N, CA, C and O atoms as a printed pandas DataFrame, in Angstrom:
     atom_number atom_name residue_name chain_id  residue_number  x_coord  y_coord  z_coord
0              1         N          MET        A               1  232.343  -70.730 -238.137
1              2        CA          MET        A               1  232.208  -71.382 -238.121
2              3         C          MET        A               1  230.789  -71.781 -238.288
3              4         O          MET        A               1  229.837  -71.007 -238.387
4              5         N          ASP        A               2  230.752  -73.308 -238.314
5              6        CA          ASP        A               2  229.317  -74.371 -238.787
6              7         C          ASP        A               2  228.878  -73.703 -237.499
7              8         O          ASP        A               2  229.470  -73.048 -236.640
8              9         N          SER        A               3  227.193  -74.245 -237.733
9             10        CA          SER        A               3  226.393  -74.044 -236.032
10            11         C          SER        A               3  226.541  -75.712 -236.462
11            12         O          SER        A               3  225.974  -76.266 -235.519
12            13         N          MET        A               4  226.880  -76.491 -237.139
13            14        CA          MET        A               4  226.735  -78.210 -236.494
14            15         C          MET        A               4  228.172  -78.665 -235.496
15            16         O          MET        A               4  228.414  -79.776 -235.025
16            17         N          ASP        A               5  229.123  -77.186 -235.358
17            18        CA          ASP        A               5  230.365  -77.740 -234.569
18            19         C          ASP        A               5  229.803  -77.239 -233.323
19            20         O          ASP        A               5  230.540  -77.170 -232.339
20            21         N          LYS        A               6  228.821  -76.950 -233.264
21            22        CA          LYS        A               6  228.796  -75.859 -231.709
22            23         C          LYS        A               6  228.062  -77.111 -231.257
23            24         O          LYS        A               6  227.358  -77.865 -231.928
24            25         N          THR        A               7  228.519  -77.184 -229.430
25            26        CA          THR        A               7  228.032  -78.332 -228.655
26            27         C          THR        A               7  226.470  -77.184 -227.935
27            28         O          THR        A               7  226.362  -76.014 -227.566
28            29         N          VAL        A               8  225.447  -78.492 -228.067
29            30        CA          VAL        A               8  224.041  -77.680 -227.561
30            31         C          VAL        A               8  224.006  -78.226 -226.322
31            32         O          VAL        A               8  224.446  -79.375 -226.288
32            33         N          LYS        A               9  223.602  -77.749 -225.223
33            34        CA          LYS        A               9  223.394  -78.276 -223.933
34            35         C          LYS        A               9  222.406  -78.520 -223.819
35            36         O          LYS        A               9  221.525  -77.738 -224.177
36            37         N          PHE        A              10  222.095  -79.902 -223.181
37            38        CA          PHE        A              10  220.774  -80.640 -222.642
38            39         C          PHE        A              10  220.520  -80.135 -221.337
39            40         O          PHE        A              10  221.476  -79.556 -220.820
40            41         N          ASN        A              11  219.573  -80.201 -220.740
41            42        CA          ASN        A              11  219.170  -80.044 -219.536
42            43         C          ASN        A              11  218.038  -80.606 -219.296
43            44         O          ASN        A              11  217.050  -80.546 -220.028
44            45         N          VAL        A              12  218.160  -81.386 -217.886
45            46        CA          VAL        A              12  217.006  -82.754 -217.522
46            47         C          VAL        A              12  216.283  -81.985 -216.982
47            48         O          VAL        A              12  216.828  -81.044 -216.404
48            49         N          LYS        A              13  214.648  -82.090 -216.955
49            50        CA          LYS        A              13  214.351  -80.962 -215.624
50            51         C          LYS        A              13  214.381  -81.696 -214.624
51            52         O          LYS        A              13  213.447  -81.613 -213.827
52            53         N          GLY        A              14  215.703  -82.828 -214.329
53            54        CA          GLY        A              14  215.850  -83.057 -212.596
54            55         C          GLY        A              14  216.698  -81.676 -212.306
55            56         O          GLY        A              14  216.536  -81.270 -211.156
56            57         N          ASP        A              15  217.623  -80.825 -213.172
57            58        CA          ASP        A              15  217.801  -79.781 -213.135
58            59         C          ASP        A              15  216.980  -78.289 -212.097
59            60         O          ASP        A              15  217.355  -77.134 -211.895
60            61         N          GLU        A              16  215.990  -78.921 -211.743
61            62        CA          GLU        A              16  215.073  -77.575 -211.496
62            63         C          GLU        A              16  214.746  -77.951 -210.303
63            64         O          GLU        A              16  214.363  -79.109 -210.135
64            65         N          LYS        A              17  214.829  -77.036 -209.209
65            66        CA          LYS        A              17  214.106  -77.001 -207.951
66            67         C          LYS        A              17  212.938  -77.082 -207.852
67            68         O          LYS        A              17  212.028  -76.367 -208.272
68            69         N          GLU        A              18  212.970  -78.641 -206.862
69            70        CA          GLU        A              18  211.744  -79.299 -206.801
70            71         C          GLU        A              18  210.580  -78.393 -205.953
71            72         O          GLU        A              18  210.728  -77.940 -204.818
72            73         N          ALA        A              19  209.898  -78.317 -206.445
73            74        CA          ALA        A              19  208.982  -77.585 -205.164
74            75         C          ALA        A              19  208.471  -78.592 -204.053
75            76         O          ALA        A              19  208.121  -79.772 -204.028
76            77         N          SER        A              20  208.615  -77.433 -203.038
77            78        CA          SER        A              20  207.960  -78.172 -201.687
78            79         C          SER        A              20  206.452  -78.402 -201.662
79            80         O          SER        A              20  205.693  -78.008 -202.547
80            81         N          PRO        A              21  206.122  -79.004 -200.684
81            82        CA          PRO        A              21  204.771  -79.055 -200.656
82            83         C          PRO        A              21  204.074  -78.339 -200.165
83            84         O          PRO        A              21  202.860  -78.533 -200.225
84            85         N          ARG        A              22  204.625  -77.228 -199.488
85            86        CA          ARG        A              22  204.127  -76.081 -198.973
86            87         C          ARG        A              22  204.231  -75.078 -200.252
87            88         O          ARG        A              22  203.224  -74.371 -200.238
88            89         N          GLU        A              23  204.943  -74.803 -201.181
89            90        CA          GLU        A              23  204.853  -74.570 -202.620
90            91         C          GLU        A              23  203.441  -75.088 -203.078
91            92         O          GLU        A              23  202.540  -74.292 -203.337
92            93         N          ILE        A              24  203.255  -76.657 -203.181
93            94        CA          ILE        A              24  202.717  -77.178 -204.341
94            95         C          ILE        A              24  200.760  -76.797 -203.594
95            96         O          ILE        A              24  199.749  -76.580 -204.263
96            97         N          LEU        A              25  200.885  -76.849 -202.233
97            98        CA          LEU        A              25  199.209  -76.268 -201.981
98            99         C          LEU        A              25  199.328  -75.290 -202.172
99           100         O          LEU        A              25  198.211  -74.927 -202.540
100          101         N          LEU        A              26  200.204  -74.171 -202.201
101          102        CA          LEU        A              26  199.445  -72.528 -201.884
102          103         C          LEU        A              26  199.279  -72.581 -203.757
103          104         O          LEU        A              26  198.493  -71.733 -204.179
104          105         N          SER        A              27  199.834  -73.337 -204.668
105          106        CA          SER        A              27  199.565  -73.239 -205.618
106          107         C          SER        A              27  198.790  -73.841 -206.624
107          108         O          SER        A              27  198.607  -73.477 -207.785
108          109         N          VAL        A              28  198.373  -74.785 -206.031
109          110        CA          VAL        A              28  197.295  -75.580 -206.012
110          111         C          VAL        A              28  195.602  -74.247 -205.440
111          112         O          VAL        A              28  194.659  -73.727 -206.037
112          113         N          HIS        A              29  195.973  -74.264 -204.428
113          114        CA          HIS        A              29  194.580  -73.211 -204.048
114          115         C          HIS        A              29  194.578  -71.959 -204.559
115          116         O          HIS        A              29  193.586  -71.239 -204.440
116          117         N          ASP        A              30  195.482  -71.635 -205.068
117          118        CA          ASP        A              30  195.322  -70.401 -205.725
118          119         C          ASP        A              30  194.747  -70.899 -207.205
119          120         O          ASP        A              30  194.032  -70.088 -207.793
120          121         N          ALA        A              31  194.926  -71.763 -207.638
121          122        CA          ALA        A              31  194.663  -72.269 -209.148
122          123         C          ALA        A              31  193.182  -72.929 -208.798
123          124         O          ALA        A              31  192.358  -72.806 -209.703
124          125         N          LEU        A              32  192.910  -73.351 -208.061
125          126        CA          LEU        A              32  190.952  -73.572 -207.897
126          127         C          LEU        A              32  190.136  -72.359 -207.147
127          128         O          LEU        A              32  188.938  -72.467 -206.884
128          129         N          VAL        A              33  191.048  -70.989 -206.778
129          130        CA          VAL        A              33  190.031  -69.921 -206.093
130          131         C          VAL        A              33  189.971  -69.269 -207.546
131          132         O          VAL        A              33  188.869  -68.840 -207.888
132          133         N          GLU        A              34  191.063  -69.143 -208.466
133          134        CA          GLU        A              34  191.046  -68.703 -209.481
134          135         C          GLU        A              34  189.789  -69.139 -210.631
135          136         O          GLU        A              34  189.297  -68.355 -211.442
136          137         N          LYS        A              35  189.428  -70.568 -210.469
137          138        CA          LYS        A              35  188.374  -71.010 -211.399
138          139         C          LYS        A              35  187.040  -71.250 -210.095
139          140         O          LYS        A              35  186.255  -72.197 -210.063
140          141         N          ASP        A              36  187.091  -70.343 -209.326
141          142        CA          ASP        A              36  185.818  -70.373 -208.680
142          143         C          ASP        A              36  185.292  -72.116 -207.557
143          144         O          ASP        A              36  184.159  -72.495 -207.260
144          145         N          TYR        A              37  186.377  -72.634 -207.287
145          146        CA          TYR        A              37  186.399  -73.685 -206.890
146          147         C          TYR        A              37  186.438  -73.393 -205.326
147          148         O          TYR        A              37  187.121  -72.405 -205.054
148          149         N          ASN        A              38  185.791  -74.106 -204.119
149          150        CA          ASN        A              38  186.098  -74.033 -203.136
150          151         C          ASN        A              38  187.445  -75.405 -203.006
151          152         O          ASN        A              38  187.488  -76.595 -203.318
152          153         N          PRO        A              39  188.238  -74.589 -202.481
153          154        CA          PRO        A              39  189.699  -75.187 -202.703
154          155         C          PRO        A              39  189.580  -76.194 -201.347
155          156         O          PRO        A              39  189.800  -77.404 -201.281
156          157         N          ILE        A              40  189.164  -75.279 -200.323
157          158        CA          ILE        A              40  189.506  -76.581 -199.400
158          159         C          ILE        A              40  188.725  -78.259 -199.541
159          160         O          ILE        A              40  189.217  -79.386 -199.478
160          161         N          ASN        A              41  187.360  -77.787 -199.747
161          162        CA          ASN        A              41  186.579  -79.369 -200.803
162          163         C          ASN        A              41  187.657  -80.083 -201.646
163          164         O          ASN        A              41  188.130  -81.187 -201.376
164          165         N          GLN        A              42  188.000  -79.267 -202.763
165          166        CA          GLN        A              42  188.883  -79.970 -203.754
166          167         C          GLN        A              42  189.638  -80.815 -203.156
167          168         O          GLN        A              42  189.419  -82.027 -203.153
168          169         N          ILE        A              43  191.002  -80.025 -202.356
169          170        CA          ILE        A              43  191.994  -80.819 -202.031
170          171         C          ILE        A              43  191.655  -81.965 -201.263
171          172         O          ILE        A              43  192.041  -83.120 -201.441
172          173         N          VAL        A              44  190.828  -81.486 -200.318
173          174        CA          VAL        A              44  190.455  -82.434 -199.384
174          175         C          VAL        A              44  190.007  -83.664 -199.700
175          176         O          VAL        A              44  190.165  -84.722 -199.090
176          177         N          GLY        A              45  189.222  -83.355 -201.077
177          178        CA          GLY        A              45  188.662  -84.822 -202.299
178          179         C          GLY        A              45  190.325  -85.720 -203.012
179          180         O          GLY        A              45  190.642  -86.902 -203.145
180          181         N          TYR        A              46  191.063  -84.306 -203.333
181          182        CA          TYR        A              46  192.318  -85.534 -203.640
182          183         C          TYR        A              46  192.347  -85.888 -202.959
183          184         O          TYR        A              46  191.765  -86.967 -202.851
184          185         N          LEU        A              47  193.042  -85.335 -201.848
185          186        CA          LEU        A              47  194.355  -86.156 -200.393
186          187         C          LEU        A              47  193.530  -87.357 -200.204
187          188         O          LEU        A              47  194.121  -88.435 -200.261
188          189         N          ILE        A              48  191.942  -87.352 -199.934
189          190        CA          ILE        A              48  191.416  -88.750 -199.326
190          191         C          ILE        A              48  191.290  -89.649 -200.404
191          192         O          ILE        A              48  191.459  -90.856 -200.229
192          193         N          SER        A              49  190.978  -89.118 -201.619
193          194        CA          SER        A              49  190.769  -90.146 -202.888
194          195         C          SER        A              49  191.825  -90.305 -203.623
195          196         O          SER        A              49  191.856  -91.440 -204.099
196          197         N          GLY        A              50  192.736  -89.629 -203.932
197          198        CA          GLY        A              50  193.667  -89.598 -204.498
198          199         C          GLY        A              50  193.573  -89.778 -206.083
199          200         O          GLY        A              50  194.290  -90.366 -206.893
200          201         N          ASP        A              51  192.205  -88.911 -206.216
201          202        CA          ASP        A              51  191.803  -88.915 -208.049
202          203         C          ASP        A              51  192.234  -87.400 -208.514
203          204         O          ASP        A              51  191.895  -86.571 -207.669
204          205         N          PRO        A              52  192.821  -86.904 -209.519
205          206        CA          PRO        A              52  193.674  -85.823 -209.575
206          207         C          PRO        A              52  192.335  -85.199 -210.344
207          208         O          PRO        A              52  192.501  -83.980 -210.397
208          209         N          ALA        A              53  190.912  -85.620 -211.038
209          210        CA          ALA        A              53  189.957  -84.777 -211.561
210          211         C          ALA        A              53  189.507  -83.833 -210.462
211          212         O          ALA        A              53  188.682  -82.972 -210.767
212          213         N          TYR        A              54  190.011  -83.907 -209.070
213          214        CA          TYR        A              54  189.385  -82.751 -208.149
214          215         C          TYR        A              54  190.433  -81.707 -208.555
215          216         O          TYR        A              54  189.862  -80.693 -208.151
216          217         N          ILE        A              55  191.655  -81.259 -209.117
217          218        CA          ILE        A              55  192.208  -80.782 -209.250
218          219         C          ILE        A              55  192.198  -80.055 -210.746
219          220         O          ILE        A              55  192.142  -80.823 -211.706
220          221         N          PRO        A              56  192.240  -78.880 -210.964
221          222        CA          PRO        A              56  192.086  -78.517 -212.198
222          223         C          PRO        A              56  193.455  -78.278 -213.268
223          224         O          PRO        A              56  194.563  -78.005 -212.806
224          225         N          ARG        A              57  193.292  -78.372 -214.236
225          226        CA          ARG        A              57  194.350  -78.186 -215.122
226          227         C          ARG        A              57  195.222  -76.754 -215.116
227          228         O          ARG        A              57  196.434  -76.542 -215.102
228          229         N          HIS        A              58  194.492  -76.199 -215.125
229          230        CA          HIS        A              58  194.203  -74.704 -214.770
230          231         C          HIS        A              58  195.490  -74.300 -213.726
231          232         O          HIS        A              58  195.736  -74.564 -212.550
232          233         N          ASN        A              59  196.275  -73.402 -214.945
233          234        CA          ASN        A              59  197.984  -72.871 -214.229
234          235         C          ASN        A              59  198.886  -74.124 -213.534
235          236         O          ASN        A              59  199.545  -73.970 -212.506
236          237         N          ASN        A              60  198.768  -75.706 -214.474
237          238        CA          ASN        A              60  199.502  -76.705 -214.119
238          239         C          ASN        A              60  199.162  -77.387 -212.778
239          240         O          ASN        A              60  199.806  -78.357 -212.377
240          241         N          ALA        A              61  197.936  -76.746 -211.969
241          242        CA          ALA        A              61  197.803  -77.539 -210.889
242          243         C          ALA        A              61  198.137  -79.176 -210.780
243          244         O          ALA        A              61  198.944  -79.964 -210.289
244          245         N          ARG        A              62  196.940  -79.110 -211.588
245          246        CA          ARG        A              62  196.880  -80.942 -211.860
246          247         C          ARG        A              62  198.379  -81.458 -211.644
247          248         O          ARG        A              62  198.833  -82.113 -210.706
248          249         N          SER        A              63  198.984  -80.992 -212.737
249          250        CA          SER        A              63  200.504  -81.566 -212.546
250          251         C          SER        A              63  201.051  -81.511 -211.729
251          252         O          SER        A              63  201.669  -82.493 -211.318
252          253         N          LEU        A              64  201.078  -80.186 -211.044
253          254        CA          LEU        A              64  202.142  -80.078 -209.426
254          255         C          LEU        A              64  201.743  -80.630 -208.743
255          256         O          LEU        A              64  202.562  -81.375 -208.203
256          257         N          VAL        A              65  199.997  -80.762 -208.115
257          258        CA          VAL        A              65  199.950  -81.496 -207.225
258          259         C          VAL        A              65  200.414  -82.837 -207.153
259          260         O          VAL        A              65  200.883  -83.179 -206.068
260          261         N          ARG        A              66  200.384  -83.757 -208.170
261          262        CA          ARG        A              66  201.033  -85.056 -208.698
262          263         C          ARG        A              66  202.540  -85.421 -208.715
263          264         O          ARG        A              66  203.064  -86.510 -208.952
264          265         N          ARG        A              67  203.112  -84.200 -208.397
265          266        CA          ARG        A              67  204.616  -84.509 -208.062
266          267         C          ARG        A              67  205.037  -84.716 -207.050
267          268         O          ARG        A              67  206.254  -84.894 -206.999
268          269         N          LYS        A              68  204.361  -84.780 -205.967
269          270        CA          LYS        A              68  204.284  -85.355 -204.258
270          271         C          LYS        A              68  203.449  -86.302 -204.413
271          272         O          LYS        A              68  202.691  -86.555 -205.348
272          273         N          GLU        A              69  203.715  -87.042 -202.996
273          274        CA          GLU        A              69  203.070  -88.345 -202.641
274          275         C          GLU        A              69  201.607  -87.269 -201.915
275          276         O          GLU        A              69  201.647  -86.110 -201.504
276          277         N          ARG        A              70  200.405  -88.261 -201.997
277          278        CA          ARG        A              70  199.746  -87.395 -200.816
278          279         C          ARG        A              70  199.941  -87.512 -199.623
279          280         O          ARG        A              70  199.334  -86.766 -198.854
280          281         N          ASP        A              71  200.956  -88.603 -199.072
281          282        CA          ASP        A              71  201.389  -88.360 -197.450
282          283         C          ASP        A              71  202.191  -87.851 -197.367
283          284         O          ASP        A              71  202.762  -87.928 -196.279
284          285         N          GLU        A              72  202.809  -86.965 -198.461
285          286        CA          GLU        A              72  203.457  -85.641 -198.340
286          287         C          GLU        A              72  203.191  -84.332 -197.940
287          288         O          GLU        A              72  203.738  -83.500 -197.217
288          289         N          LEU        A              73  201.917  -84.419 -198.814
289          290        CA          LEU        A              73  200.969  -83.315 -198.832
290          291         C          LEU        A              73  200.357  -83.272 -197.156
291          292         O          LEU        A              73  200.199  -82.228 -196.523
292          293         N          ILE        A              74  200.107  -84.475 -196.707
293          294        CA          ILE        A              74  199.328  -84.429 -195.919
294          295         C          ILE        A              74  199.864  -84.204 -194.325
295          296         O          ILE        A              74  199.219  -83.668 -193.424
296          297         N          GLU        A              75  201.544  -84.899 -194.223
297          298        CA          GLU        A              75  202.152  -84.368 -193.858
298          299         C          GLU        A              75  202.292  -83.116 -193.325
299          300         O          GLU        A              75  202.211  -82.810 -192.136
300          301         N          GLU        A              76  202.633  -81.988 -194.823
301          302        CA          GLU        A              76  203.211  -81.183 -194.207
302          303         C          GLU        A              76  201.878  -80.471 -193.764
303          304         O          GLU        A              76  202.044  -79.598 -192.912
304          305         N          LEU        A              77  200.590  -80.686 -194.187
305          306        CA          LEU        A              77  199.556  -80.134 -193.447
306          307         C          LEU        A              77  199.213  -80.061 -191.878
307          308         O          LEU        A              77  198.637  -79.146 -191.288
308          309         N          VAL        A              78  199.799  -81.460 -191.277
309          310        CA          VAL        A              78  199.928  -81.682 -190.191
310          311         C          VAL        A              78  200.589  -80.609 -189.227
311          312         O          VAL        A              78  200.092  -79.954 -188.311
312          313         N          ARG        A              79  201.979  -80.653 -189.782
313          314        CA          ARG        A              79  203.118  -80.009 -189.625
314          315         C          ARG        A              79  202.311  -78.750 -189.245
315          316         O          ARG        A              79  201.885  -78.478 -188.123
316          317         N          PHE        A              80  202.123  -77.752 -190.812
317          318        CA          PHE        A              80  201.709  -76.598 -189.987
318          319         C          PHE        A              80  200.525  -75.988 -189.152
319          320         O          PHE        A              80  200.384  -74.862 -188.674
320          321         N          TYR        A              81  199.542  -77.353 -189.130
321          322        CA          TYR        A              81  198.346  -76.981 -188.124
322          323         C          TYR        A              81  198.927  -77.426 -186.875
323          324         O          TYR        A              81  198.274  -77.158 -185.866
324          325         N          LEU        A              82  200.296  -78.210 -186.695
325          326        CA          LEU        A              82  200.344  -78.030 -185.147
326          327         C          LEU        A              82  200.983  -77.279 -184.456
327          328         O          LEU        A              82  200.694  -77.016 -183.289
328          329         N          ALA        A              83  202.462  -76.580 -185.411
329          330        CA          ALA        A              83  203.135  -75.522 -185.487
330          331         C          ALA        A              83  202.586  -74.003 -184.722
331          332         O          ALA        A              83  203.005  -73.250 -183.842
332          333         N          ASN        A              84  201.375  -74.082 -185.660
333          334        CA          ASN        A              84  200.368  -72.868 -185.409
334          335         C          ASN        A              84  199.371  -73.233 -184.403
335          336         O          ASN        A              84  198.882  -72.177 -183.999
336          337         N          ASN        A              85  198.809  -74.293 -183.772
337          338        CA          ASN        A              85  197.926  -74.006 -182.360
338          339         C          ASN        A              85  198.061  -75.327 -181.667
339          340         O          ASN        A              85  197.429  -76.362 -181.456
340          341         N          ARG        A              86  199.651  -74.541 -181.331
341          342        CA          ARG        A              86  199.935  -75.448 -180.067
342          343         C          ARG        A              86  198.880  -74.425 -178.811
343          344         O          ARG        A              86  198.340  -73.369 -179.139
344          345         N          VAL        A              87  198.777  -75.041 -177.389
345          346        CA          VAL        A              87  198.231  -74.765 -176.505
346          347         C          VAL        A              87  199.256  -75.109 -175.331
347          348         O          VAL        A              87  199.690  -76.173 -174.890
348          349         N          ASP        A              88  199.519  -73.419 -174.925
349          350        CA          ASP        A              88  200.106  -73.651 -173.782
350          351         C          ASP        A              88  199.437  -74.346 -172.872
351          352         O          ASP        A              88  198.319  -74.141 -172.398
352          353         N          ASP        A              89  200.540  -75.542 -172.579
353          354        CA          ASP        A              89  200.219  -76.259 -171.303
354          355         C          ASP        A              89  199.978  -75.591 -169.574
355          356         O          ASP        A              89  199.367  -76.107 -168.639
356          357         N          THR        A              90  200.646  -74.411 -169.633
357          358        CA          THR        A              90  201.460  -73.962 -168.242
358          359         C          THR        A              90  199.982  -72.864 -167.715
359          360         O          THR        A              90  199.980  -72.211 -166.672
360          361         N          GLN        A              91  199.068  -72.892 -168.517
361          362        CA          GLN        A              91  198.027  -72.217 -167.949
362          363         C          GLN        A              91  197.070  -72.634 -167.169
363          364         O          GLN        A              91  196.217  -71.845 -166.763
């Protein structure tokens, strides 16, 4: 059978599982640490300004962080903070 007779399967990137905001933030954090940047300062700089130059291309971090809107990343941070810092009002 000639190779021209075979069907080639084409995969669109949309088939990939989309990374959650949590996964993105953790991956970006790891890339920043590996590059010896202060990850908190760099991520805050990006979230406030929207300038992707705060995030390195190392380990595809810049491309990864731009897959989500900044408000989605901030929402994840607020949700995590509140879930882990609830004060018991009964004390």
